[in-house]
DOGU-604624 format. One record per atom (N, C-alpha, C, O): y, x, z. Coordinates in pm, whole numbers, padded with zeros to 5 digits, always signed. Example, Ala and Ser with C-alpha at 12.3 -4.5 7.8 and 13.67 -1.06 7.14 Angstrom:
BEGIN
-00569+01319+00780;-00450+01230+00780;-00330+01320+00780;-00332+01424+00846;-00225+01285+00708;-00106+01367+00714;+00003+01290+00787;+00114+01341+00804;
//
This chain:
BEGIN
-00343-01501+00260;-00326-01374+00330;-00268-01273+00231;-00316-01262+00118;-00168-01202+00271;-00099-01107+00184;-00170-00973+00179;-00254-00943+00265;-00137-00892+00078;-00196-00759+00065;-00167-00674+00188;-00247-00588+00225;-00052-00696+00250;-00019-00622+00372;-00124-00648+00479;-00160-00557+00554;-00173-00772+00487;-00279-00803+00582;-00409-00731+00544;-00486-00691+00631;-00431-00715+00416;-00547-00639+00369;-00540-00495+00416;-00643-00436+00451;-00422-00437+00418;-00406-00301+00468;-00429-00295+00619;-00480-00195+00671;-00394-00400+00689;-00423-00404+00834;-00575-00404+00856;-00625-00335+00945;-00645-00480+00775;-00792-00482+00784;-00847-00344+00749;-00933-00292+00819;-00796-00285+00642;-00840-00152+00603;-00818-00053+00717;-00908+00025+00750;-00701-00056+00776;-00668+00037+00884;-00761+00019+01003;-00803+00117+01064;-00793-00105+01037;-00876-00129+01156;-01025-00116+01131;-01099-00084+01224;-01072-00139+01010;-01217-00142+00983;-01267-00031+00892;-01385+00005+00898;-01182+00024+00807;-01228+00115+00702;-01176+00258+00718;-01247+00354+00688;-01052+00271+00763;-00985+00401+00765;-01055+00503+00853;-01047+00623+00827;-01124+00458+00957;-01190+00554+01046;-01294+00638+00971;-01321+00752+01010;-01351+00584+00867;-01449+00660+00787;-01392+00706+00653;-01418+00818+00609;-01314+00620+00587;-01265+00650+00453;-01129+00718+00452;-01075+00748+00346;-01072+00744+00569;-00943+00808+00579;-00829+00709+00576;-00839+00603+00513;-00720+00742+00645;-00610+00646+00658;-00545+00607+00526;-00488+00499+00514;-00555+00696+00427;-00498+00663+00296;-00606+00639+00191;-00577+00631+00071;-00733+00629+00237;-00843+00602+00146;-00892+00724+00069;-00969+00711-00027;-00847+00843+00110;-00883+00966+00038;-01017+01024+00082;-01055+01132+00037;-01089+00953+00168;-01220+00998+00210;-01214+01091+00330;-01107+01132+00374;-01333+01124+00382;-01345+01212+00497;-01485+01271+00497;-01561+01252+00402;-01519+01341+00602;-01654+01396+00615;-01757+01284+00637;-01877+01306+00626;-01708+01164+00669;-01797+01051+00699;-01820+00958+00581;-01924+00892+00575;-01725+00950+00489;-01735+00852+00380;-01654+00897+00258;-01560+00975+00272;-01690+00848+00140;-01623+00891+00017;-01481+00836+00002;-01440+00743+00071;-01410+00897-00090;-01276+00849-00123;-01285+00711-00187;-01377+00682-00263;-01189+00629-00157;-01176+00498-00221;-01058+00500-00319;-01054+00424-00415;-00964+00587-00292;-00844+00600-00373;-00883+00652-00511;-00928+00766-00524;-00866+00571-00613;-00899+00610-00749;-01048+00605-00781;-01089+00643-00890;-01129+00558-00687;-01274+00549-00704;-01306+00446-00814;-01249+00337-00817;-01397+00482-00904;-01432+00393-01015;-01487+00259-00966;-01460+00155-01026;-01564+00262-00858;-01619+00138-00802;-01506+00045-00757;-01509-00075-00782;-01406+00102-00690;-01293+00023-00641;-01209-00030-00757;-01149-00137-00747;-01204+00044-00867;-01130-00001-00985;-01204-00114-01056;-01145-00186-01137;-01333-00131-01026;-01417-00224-01098;-01415-00367-01045;-01313-00416-00997;-01530-00431-01055;-01548-00572-01026;-01521-00608-00880;-01584-00553-00789;-01429-00700-00858;-01393-00742-00722;-01512-00804-00649;-01527-00783-00529;-01595-00879-00719;-01709-00942-00652;-01810-00837-00605;-01871-00854-00499;-01828-00732-00680;-01918-00624-00638;-01866-00557-00511;-01945-00521-00423;-01736-00540-00502;-01675-00483-00381;-01698-00577-00263;-01736-00532-00155;-01676-00705-00284;-01697-00803-00177;-01842-00803-00131;-01870-00811-00012;-01935-00793-00225;-02077-00789-00190;-02108-00667-00104;-02183-00677-00007;-02052-00553-00140;-02075-00431-00062;-02014-00443+00076;-02076-00401+00174;-01896-00498+00087;-01834-00517+00218;-01917-00610+00305;-01929-00588+00426;-01972-00712+00246;-02050-00812+00320;-02191-00764+00353;-02241-00788+00463;-02255-00695+00259;-02395-00655+00275;-02414-00512+00320;-02523-00474+00363;-02309-00431+00312;-02320-00291+00347;-02404-00215+00245;-02446-00270+00143;-02427-00090+00274;-02514-00006+00190;-02595+00083+00283;-02542+00177+00342;-02722+00052+00295;-02811+00131+00380;-02945+00145+00309;-02973+00073+00214;-03025+00237+00356;-03157+00256+00296;-03148+00288+00149;-03072+00376+00108;-03223+00216+00069;-03226+00242-00075;-03096+00202-00144;-03070+00244-00257;-03014+00122-00078;-02885+00079-00135;-02774+00182-00110;-02666+00173-00169;-02801+00279-00023;-02700+00380+00011;-02669+00462-00114;-02760+00514-00178;-02543+00474-00147;-02502+00536-00273;-02478+00687-00261;-02507+00761-00355;-02426+00731-00149;-02386+00871-00134;-02473+00940-00028;-02450+00925+00092;-02572+01015-00073;-02667+01080+00018;-02600+01186+00106;-02649+01214+00215;-02490+01245+00060;-02428+01354+00137;-02358+01305+00265;-02324+01386+00351;-02337+01174+00277;-02277+01120+00398;-02387+01066+00488;-02471+00987+00443;-02387+01108+00613;-02499+01076+00702;-02503+00930+00745;-02611+00877+00774;-02388+00864+00750;-02389+00725+00795;-02398+00629+00677;-02358+00662+00565;-02451+00512+00703;-02459+00407+00601;-02333+00322+00608;-02263+00320+00709;-02304+00253+00500;-02193+00157+00496;-02236+00035+00576;-02336-00029+00542;-02162+00001+00683;-02202-00114+00764;-02172-00247+00695;-02093-00254+00601;-02236-00352+00745;-02207-00489+00701;-02085-00538+00779;-02069-00505+00897;-02002-00615+00714;-01886-00675+00780;-01888-00826+00759;-01939-00875+00659;-01831-00897+00854;-01816-01041+00842;-01667-01072+00828;-01592-01074+00926;-01627-01098+00705;-01489-01133+00674;-01488-01272+00613;-01584-01314+00548;-01379-01344+00635;-01361-01472+00567;-01332-01443+00419;-01301-01330+00383;-01343-01544+00337;-01312-01529+00194;-01169-01480+00175;-01142-01397+00088;-01079-01531+00256;-00938-01491+00248;-00921-01344+00287;-00846-01271+00223;-00991-01302+00392;-00984-01161+00433;-01043-01069+00326;-00987-00963+00298;-01155-01110+00267;-01214-01031+00160;-01118-01015+00042;-01103-00905-00011;-01054-01124+00003;-00957-01117-00107;-00844-01021-00074;-00804-00940-00158;-00793-01029+00049;-00683-00942+00091;-00727-00796+00096;-00653-00707+00054;-00846-00772+00148;-00895-00634+00158;-00921-00575+00020;-00886-00460-00006;-00981-00652-00069;-01006-00602-00205;-00873-00572-00274;-00861-00470-00342;-00774-00658-00257;-00642-00631-00316;-00583-00502-00260;-00523-00423-00334;-00599-00480-00131;-00548-00356-00069;-00622-00235-00122;-00560-00133-00151;-00754-00244-00135;-00833-00132-00187;-00791-00098-00329;-00777+00020-00364;-00772-00199-00410;-00732-00176-00549;-00592-00118-00558;-00556-00055-00658;-00512-00137-00453;-00376-00083-00451;-00365+00057-00395;-00256+00113-00390;-00476+00115-00353;-00471+00252-00296;-00430+00353-00401;-00421+00472-00372;
//
């Protein structure tokens, strides 16, 4: 799966909260230039798969929790590549 497909996933699953260009919104933090996104790909995949709610929620100022997603390994790779390219 190409990085372009990762952007399609981002647009359909992530942009509604993180903004169409990953710059964040009132619902979720910026991903563009975010230190977490610059970091370990496996940690990003874990967050996408497991979400962040309750004690795992990182940003208290946002009222919603990060949902869990079910992506194939190929989709996760493509989405992580797209996130790192923001």
